N, C-alpha and C positions, 0 to 999 in steps of 0.2 A: 504493500500500500504506500509506503514511504517512497519507494523508488518511482512509482507512478507519479507522485506529486512533484518529485525532483525533475523528471522528464517533462512534465507539463509546464513547470516554471521555466525550464530552459527553452521550451518551444515558444512560450509567450515572450520571453526576452529576445529571442531571435526575430520574431515577427515585429517587435517594437523597433529593433535596430535595422530592419530591412531597408527603410528609406535612406538610411545613412551609409548603406553598403558601398555605393559608387564612390562616395567621398573617401571612405577608408581605403578602397582599392586604389584610387588615384594618389592618395597620400603615400601608400606603400610603394606604388610604382615610381613616384617622384623621389622617394627615399632611395629606391634602388638605383635610379639614374645618377644620384649624387655620389654613389660609390665608384671606386676605381679599382681595376684589376690589372695585374701584370704577370707575365710569364717570363721567368729568367732562363735564358738559353745559354748553356756553356758547353761547347763541343769537346768535353773531357769526361771520361768515365769516372763515376763516383763523386762528381762535383756535388756539393751540398751546401746548405745554409749553415752558418756557424752562430750558435747562440750560447752565451755564457761560457765561451771557450770550448764548446763541444760541437762537433760536426753532427748535424741533425738530419732534417728531412731533405730529400734530394731536390734539385732544381728541375725545371721543365713542367711544373704544374702551375695552374692558375692560382694566384695568391691575392688576397685583398690588400690593396695598398692605400696610402693616404693621399688625399688631394693636396698637391704641392710637392714639397721635397720628401723623397724617400731615401733611406740609407740602409743598406743591407751588407752583411759580411758573408763571404763565401770562400770555400777552399776545397781541396781534394788531397788525398794522400800523396805526399811527395811534391806538392805544389804550394806556392805561397798563399797566405791569407790576403784577401782583397776586400777593402771597404769601398763599396760602390755607391754612387749617388745618381739619382735620376728624378725627374719631375713628372707628375701625373695630373691630368685635368679631370674634371667631373665627367663620369661616364666612360673614361678611357678603359680599353682592354688592350694594353700595350704588350708588345713582345720586346724584351730588353736583351740585346745580344751582349755577351761579355766573354772574357777569356781569362785564363790563368797562366802563370809562368812557373817553370820548375825552380825549386829552391837552389840557390848557389851556395857553394861551400866557402863561406867567409863570415867573419864576425866583425861587427862594428859596435862602437860604444852606444849604450842605450841611456838616454836622458829622460828625466821626468816629463810627463805630458804637459803640453801647453793647453790648458783648459779654459783660457779666457779669450773671448772674441771682442774686438774693438770696432767701433763704427768706422766705415771706410773714410768718411770725411775727416775723422780725427787723424788717421794715418796720412792722408794726402796733405794735411796742413802741418805735419811735423817739419821743423826747419832743417835745412842742410847744415852739415859741418862747416860749410863756407860762411854761413851767417855768423857763427861763433868766431871763426878765424878772422873775419874782416873786422869785427868789433874789437878783437884782441890786438890786432896788429895795424889796423887801418890800411891794409893791403888788399886791393881788389883786383890785382893782376894775375894771381895764381888760381884762385878758386872762386867761381862766379855763380854756382848753382843756388837755387832758392829752397828746394824741398828735400826731404829725406828720400822720397822715391826717385828723385833725380840723382841722388848719390848712388842708389841701387842700380839705376840704369847705367850710370857712368862706369861702374865696376861690378859687373855680373858676368857669369859665364855665358857664352853664346849658346842659344837653344838649337843651333844647327850643327849637330854632330854627323859626320859623314856616313857612318854605318847606320845610324838611325834614319837618316834621310833616305838611304837606299831601301831600307825596310818599308818606309812609308811610300816610296815611289813604286815598289813592287805591288803594294796593296792599292795603288792609285789614290792615295790620300795625301800625297806630298803638297799639292796646291792648297788643299783644305787646311793643312797644318800651317803653311806659311801665311794664309789669310788670317788664321786665328792669332798668330804671333803679331802680325801687323795691326790687327784690330785691338790688341791688348793695350795699345798706347792710350786709348780712351775707350774702355770696355763698354759695349752696348749691353742691354739687359740679358740677351739670350746667349752671351758668350760663354758663361759658366756652363750651361747645359751642353753646348757644343764641345767644349774642352773636356768635360766629363765623359762624353760619348767616346772621344778619342782615347781617354784613359781606360775605358772598359774594353776597347778593341785591341789595344797594344799594351799588354801587361808587363813587357820587359823592355820598353822603349824609353831610354833615359831622357830624350828630348820631350816626350809627352809628359813624363813625370815632372820635369822642370817647368813646363808651361803651366800645369795645374798648380804647382806650388807657388809660382810667381803670382798667378792670378789670386790665389787664396791670400797671399800676403797683402796685395793691394786692397782686398776687401776687408782686411783685418781679421780674417778667419784663421787664427793661429791653431785651433784644434785640427782643422783640415790639413794645415802645413805639417803638423806632427804625424797624423795618420799616413799621409803620403810618404813621409820620410821613413816611418816604420815599415810600411809595405815595401818600399824600395830596398831596405836593408836585406830583405829575403831573396831578392831576385837580381839586383844590380851589383856589379863589381866596384863601381865608383859612385858613391853617394855624396861626394863633397859639394857639388852644386846645391843639392837639397839640404845638406847640413847648413849651408850658408843661410838659406831662407829661414831655417829653424833658429839660428843665432839671431837673425834680424827680428824674428818674432819675440824672442826674449827682450831685445832692445826696445821695441815699441811698447812692450808691457812694463818698461821701467826696470827690468832685471838685467842691467848692464854687466854686473859681475858674472852672472850666469852665461851671458853671451860671450864675454871675454874668455872665461874658462873653457867654454865649448870650442871656440876657435883655437885657443892655445893648445888644447889637448889634441885637436885634429891635426894641426901643423906639426906637433911633436911626433905623431905617428905616421905622418904623410911625408915620405922621402922626396916626392916630386910635387912640391907645393905649387899652388896656383896663385897668380897675381891678385885675383879678387879676394882670396883669403887674407893675404898680407895687407891689402889696402883696408879692408873693413876692420881687421883687428887693430891696425894702426890708427884708424879713424876713432875707434873706441878709446885708445890709449892716449891720444895726442893731448887731450885736455889736462890729464894729470901727469903723464910722463912723456913729454915730447921727445926725449932722448931715445926711448924705446921705439917710438914711431919712426924716427929717423933711421934707427938700426934695421927695422923691418923693411924700410924702403931700400936700403943698401943691399940687404940680403936678396930681396926680390929682383933688383936690377942686375945682380950677378948672373941670374938665369934668364931674365927677360929684360934685356938692355933697353928696349925702346917702349916698354909699357908705360902709357901716359898716366895711369892711375898711381903707379908706384913713383913715377917722377913727381907728380903733384904732392904725394905724401911726403917725399923727401924735401921738396921745396918748402912746404909748410913747417916740417920739423926743423929744418935748418934755420928758418927765420925765427922760430920760437926759441931755439937754443943758441942762436947767433953763431952758427957754424957754416962752413962752406959746403955747397952741394952742386955738383956738376951735372947738367942736363945733357943727354945725348940725343941727337936728332936722327931719325930714320930716313934713309935715302934708298929708293927703289932702283935696282939696276935696270938700265934701259932695255936689256934683252928680255926682261920678264914679260913686258907687254907684247913684244913680238911673238913670244911663245904662245900667248893666249890667242893672238890673232891667227897664227898658223893652225892652232888647234881648232879654233872656230871654223876656219875655212875648210878644214879637212873632215869635219863631222858629217857622217851620213845623215840623211833627212830623218827627223824624228828622234835624234839622240842628243838634243841640246842639253839634257840634264847632265851629260858628262862634263860639259864646260862648267856648270854650276859646282859639281863635285870637285873639280880641279881647283877651284878658287876657295871653297869653304875652309879647307885645312889652313890655308894661308891667312884667311881672315881670323880664324880662331887663334893662330899663332901670334898674329899681330893685330889684336882687336881694335887698336886705335890708329891703324895705318889708313890714311885717307885714300891712298891709291887702290887698295883692295876693295874698299867700300864702293869706290867709283867703278871698279870692274863689275861688281854686282849690279850696279845701276845700268851699266852698259849691256850686260848679259840680259837683264830683265827686259830692256827695250828692244834689243836686236832679236833675241830669241822668242820674245813674246811669252815668257814664263815668269811666274811670280818669284822674284829672287830675294825677298826679304828686304827690299829697299827701305821701306818705312822704318823698320826696326833699326837698321844700321844708321839711317839718317838721324834718328832720335839720339843714338849714341854719339854721333858726330856733334850734334847740336849741344848736348850737355857736356861734351868733352873738350871742346875748343881745340880741334886737331890741327897740327902743323903738317903741311904736305912736303913731300920729297921731290927729287928731281924727275922721277918717272911720270909725274902728273901731266907734263906737257904733251906726251905722246897720247895719253888717254883723252885729254881735252881735244887735241887735234882730230882724233878719230871720231869723237862724238859730234864735233862741229861739221865734219865732212858728211856725216850721215844724218844731218839735220836733227840732231838730238840735243841741241843746246839747252833745252828746257831742263835737262838733268843737272846742269852745272851750277845754277844759282845757289842751291842748298849747300854745295861744296864750298863755294867762296864765302857764303854767310858764316859757315862753321869756322873757316879759317880766320875771318875777321873778328871772331870772338877772342881769338888768341892774339891777333895782330891788328887792332883797330886803327892804328896810325899808318898802315902800309898803303900808300896811294896806288901802287900797282895792283893790289887786291881789289880796291874799289873800281879801278878801270876794268879789270877782268869781269867783275860782277856786272857792271853796266853793259859791257860788250856781250856777255852771255844773255842778259835780258833783251838786248837789242836784237841779237840774232834769233832769239826765240819769238820775237814780235810782241814782247810784253812791255808796251810803252808806259802804262801807268807805273810799273815797277822801275823802269828806267828813270823816270822823273823823280820818284821817291828816293832811289839810290843816290841820285845826284844831290838831292837835298840833304840826305843823311851824311853824305861824304863831304859836304861843304866845309871848307877850312883845311881839308886834308888833300883833296884833289887839286891838281894844278889849274890855275885860272884860265890859261889860254892853251890848253891841250886841244889841238884841232880835231882829231878823231872823236874825242869826247864831246866837243861842242857840236860836231856834225850829227852824232847820234841823238843828242838831246834835242837839237832843233828839229830833226826829222820826226821825232816823236811828237813834238808840239804841233807840227803840221798835221800828222795823222790824227791827233786828238782835236784838230781844228782850233787850236789855241794860237792863232796866227800872230797876235801881238807879241806873245812870249817867244815864238819862233823868230820873229824879226829881231828882237833884242839879242838873241843868241847868235844869229847870223852876223850881226854887227860886230860882235866879239871876234867871230871868225875873220872878219875883214881886217881887224887889228892884227891878228896873228898871220894871216895870209893875204896881203894886199895885192899880190901879183899872180893870182891863180884864177883861171876862168870859172871854176866851179863856185868860188866865193860869190862872184857877181851873178852867176846864173841862179843860185839859190836865193840871193837877195831879190833879183828881178822877179822870180817866180812867186815869192812871198808877197812882194808889193802888188803883183798882178792879182793874186787872190784877194788882197785887201782893196782892190779896185782903185789903186793909186797908179794911174796910167803913166804920169810923167816920171815918177821914180822907177817904175818897171822898165820903161824905155831906156832910161839912162844906164841902168845896170845891165840890161841885155846888150846894149851897145859896148859897154865896158868889157863884158865877157868875150865879145868877138875879138878884142884887142890882144887876148892872151892865148890864141890858137887852140880853141876847143876841137875835139874830134869832128870829123866831117859830118856825121849824122847829127851831132849836137848843134853844129854850126847851121845846118839846114833848118833844124827845128827853131833855132833862135831867130833866124832871118824871117821865117814864116810868121812867127809870133810878132815880130816887130812890124811887119807889113800889116797884120791884122789890127794891131793897136793903133797904127797911124791912120787907118781907115775908119776906126771907130769914132763916133761923135764924142766931143768933150761934154760931160754933164753940165747942163745949164745953158747951153747955146741954143739959139732959135733955129728953126728949120731953114729960113732964108739965109742966115749966116752960114749954115752947113753947106748949102748949095754953092755959095760963093767960094 
């Protein structure tokens, strides 16, 4: 009897809720669409998720994920543990491809975790060591950077390792990687997801590890820097570039002693030290012990004679300790550029990457050599491949690079191939180091002029005022020509009158003046200068053009005369 009453009550309740059923179903369906699922695919037998340090359920099954950032840990027997990140949207049923790398037989020092993340804006506003140095010494000639991240860009390992690049080229991901490196200068919102995807696909690629660690540092995500470093320890033989980012994370969190100890211990155990380790350790020491920083610079330059970061560290240390420090300049042998030209001309079609690979080791050996950066720019333009130009241009801009003798051949080749637009960043970088060199200003203006960038020509002339010679005829001709192209005829006339002072017996001087007066509708002045041009033997075709224009001007009516007077 009791059971019948319960069933009756359930039936009445169901009938009462029946009108609400569609709403409940819709709500349930809406809730379902808000969920996200993913299936992690790893082409390795026995790959599985790791939870609490234990390998658990296998991959390859649909798993409920979070909307937004997801982070999972996976591994397999004999393979390294990987902490992977990916993003899911509402309703996603994503397939996440990943990979694992075999564990290497090597041991690196383990340091405590960096569990504190900082706002990216705070990291970007941290001052450069140059700020402290300039306030201390009132010397703005050695170190000119403004921010901590510029210090990092100035002295960090190149992300283009030749073996890694070949692995990426084989997988047809090389251009994607270069684009990510170039975009990291001002990272867009989607860059982290794209870089993490590369991280999942290439579990033993040092360049991909470095890219992700550098991006995490820029975001202030030090926990991610740490996990990338720990993952790398299992599968890479050289983790020093990643250890640098870990030390930099200690620094931005205010743990400068930990950063110093980490770099010191690394260099103690590393028989083939790298300039970037010397520089950043010296940068940390220079405030308290400039003698130690100077010693680091000298040690560095014994192995890397032309490294600009170690040279700068030595100059700052010498100034603070009142000691002498000699800077050595790098000069490229003339035959090097010919070698590249011969290699490029002999490359079979479709093998332009070989040229890139031939330059990268040199760029990495001499990271501040302007010539090699220029080669990359040349390769990028000639071969139509992404050569890392933006990345290396950034390093040039923050480095203040000095060029060597081999630059002239590269410049000549670029100009012959109508690639002058690649040259202004080079000269701008050099002017940071030698702002009082009039020859550099002239080269910059010539490069802008050949590239047809007239507003930049005018701006460079203004920026170089007081340094540029006042009556340099080629300079004045370029400036005046640009004023004509910009239809600033009065300004062009002023410049052409300066040319007249410098070259009073040259036909082109009067021809340009006559043409400018002609455009300004000043017939009398135009005729006078055209006739003067004829007195200095212009070429036959120019002579014919001038005579024709003189005849036309003589037949044109003078403004303001009456029709009857014109007939007479």
